[in-house]
C-alpha positions as CSV (number, residue, x, y, z in Angstrom):
1,X,132.1,18.1,134.8
2,X,133.7,21.7,134.8
3,X,132.0,24.6,133.0
4,X,134.9,25.7,131.5
5,X,135.2,22.3,129.1
6,X,134.5,22.9,125.7
7,X,132.4,19.7,125.5
8,X,130.3,21.4,122.1
9,X,133.8,21.8,120.6
10,X,136.4,18.5,121.4
11,X,136.4,16.3,118.7
12,X,135.1,12.7,119.2
13,X,138.1,10.1,119.0
14,X,139.6,6.9,120.2
15,X,142.3,6.6,122.1
16,X,144.3,4.4,119.5
17,X,144.7,7.6,117.2
18,X,146.6,8.9,120.6
19,X,150.0,8.2,119.9
20,X,149.8,9.4,116.8
21,X,148.6,13.0,117.7
22,X,151.6,15.5,118.5
23,X,151.7,17.6,121.4
24,X,152.7,21.4,123.0
25,X,156.1,21.0,125.1
26,X,154.2,23.8,127.0
27,X,151.0,22.7,129.7
28,X,147.6,23.5,128.0
29,X,146.6,25.5,131.5
30,X,148.3,28.2,132.7
31,X,147.3,29.4,136.4
32,X,148.6,27.5,138.7
33,X,145.1,25.5,141.1
34,X,143.9,24.8,137.7
35,X,147.2,22.5,137.0
36,X,146.6,21.4,140.6
37,X,142.9,20.6,140.4
38,X,144.3,18.6,137.3
39,X,146.1,16.3,138.5
40,X,143.4,15.6,141.9
41,X,141.2,14.6,139.0
42,X,144.0,12.3,137.7
43,X,144.8,10.5,141.0
44,X,140.7,10.2,141.2
45,X,141.0,9.0,137.7
46,X,143.0,6.0,138.5
47,X,141.6,5.1,141.2
48,X,138.3,4.6,139.4
49,X,139.9,3.1,136.9
50,X,142.0,0.6,138.7
51,X,139.6,0.3,142.3
52,X,136.0,0.1,139.2
53,X,137.1,0.2,135.8
54,X,135.9,3.1,136.0
55,X,135.5,5.3,132.4
56,X,135.3,9.1,131.8
57,X,136.0,11.4,129.1
58,X,139.4,13.2,129.3
59,X,139.7,16.7,127.8
60,X,142.9,17.7,125.9
61,X,144.2,19.7,123.3
62,X,147.2,19.0,120.3
63,X,149.5,20.7,119.5
64,X,148.2,22.5,116.6
65,X,145.2,23.9,119.9
66,X,142.6,21.8,118.4
67,X,140.4,20.5,121.7
68,X,139.6,16.5,121.8
69,X,138.2,14.2,123.9
70,X,138.3,10.0,124.6
71,X,136.2,8.3,127.2
72,X,138.3,5.7,128.1
73,X,140.2,4.2,131.2
74,X,143.5,5.6,133.6
75,X,145.4,2.9,134.6
76,X,147.8,5.3,136.3
77,X,149.1,8.8,136.6
78,X,152.7,9.7,136.5
79,X,154.7,13.0,136.9
80,X,154.2,13.7,133.2
81,X,151.7,11.3,131.9
82,X,148.5,9.4,132.4
83,X,148.6,5.6,131.3
84,X,145.5,4.1,129.6
85,X,144.2,1.6,129.6
86,X,146.3,-0.8,126.8
87,X,149.2,1.0,127.6
88,X,148.5,5.0,125.7
89,X,150.0,7.0,127.4
90,X,148.8,10.8,126.8
91,X,151.2,13.6,128.5
92,X,149.1,15.5,131.4
93,X,150.3,19.0,130.9
94,X,148.5,18.3,127.7
95,X,144.5,17.3,129.9
96,X,142.2,20.2,130.2
97,X,140.2,18.3,132.2
98,X,137.8,15.1,133.1
99,X,134.8,14.4,133.0
100,X,133.6,12.1,135.4
101,X,129.9,10.4,134.9
């Protein structure tokens, strides 16, 4: 787990609530290295999900600045979004990080 993730303040939600949330147009990360690392972790999480049906925590931020956490499986990483279990999508630019177990 990254020490920068807001573990203590993140609200845990069910993945089924994600489609009802609103996300800012800009990226929640500003550091190019952090953005590259997030992409690498997303690809790793996709492999975990597809090969082992492994779940992980995803930390993300909504348009109002609230930090949320969801425990789920990532099935695919696309250019602009992640596909989660049940076909739910999450914009990758809203993702703060991942917590692998």
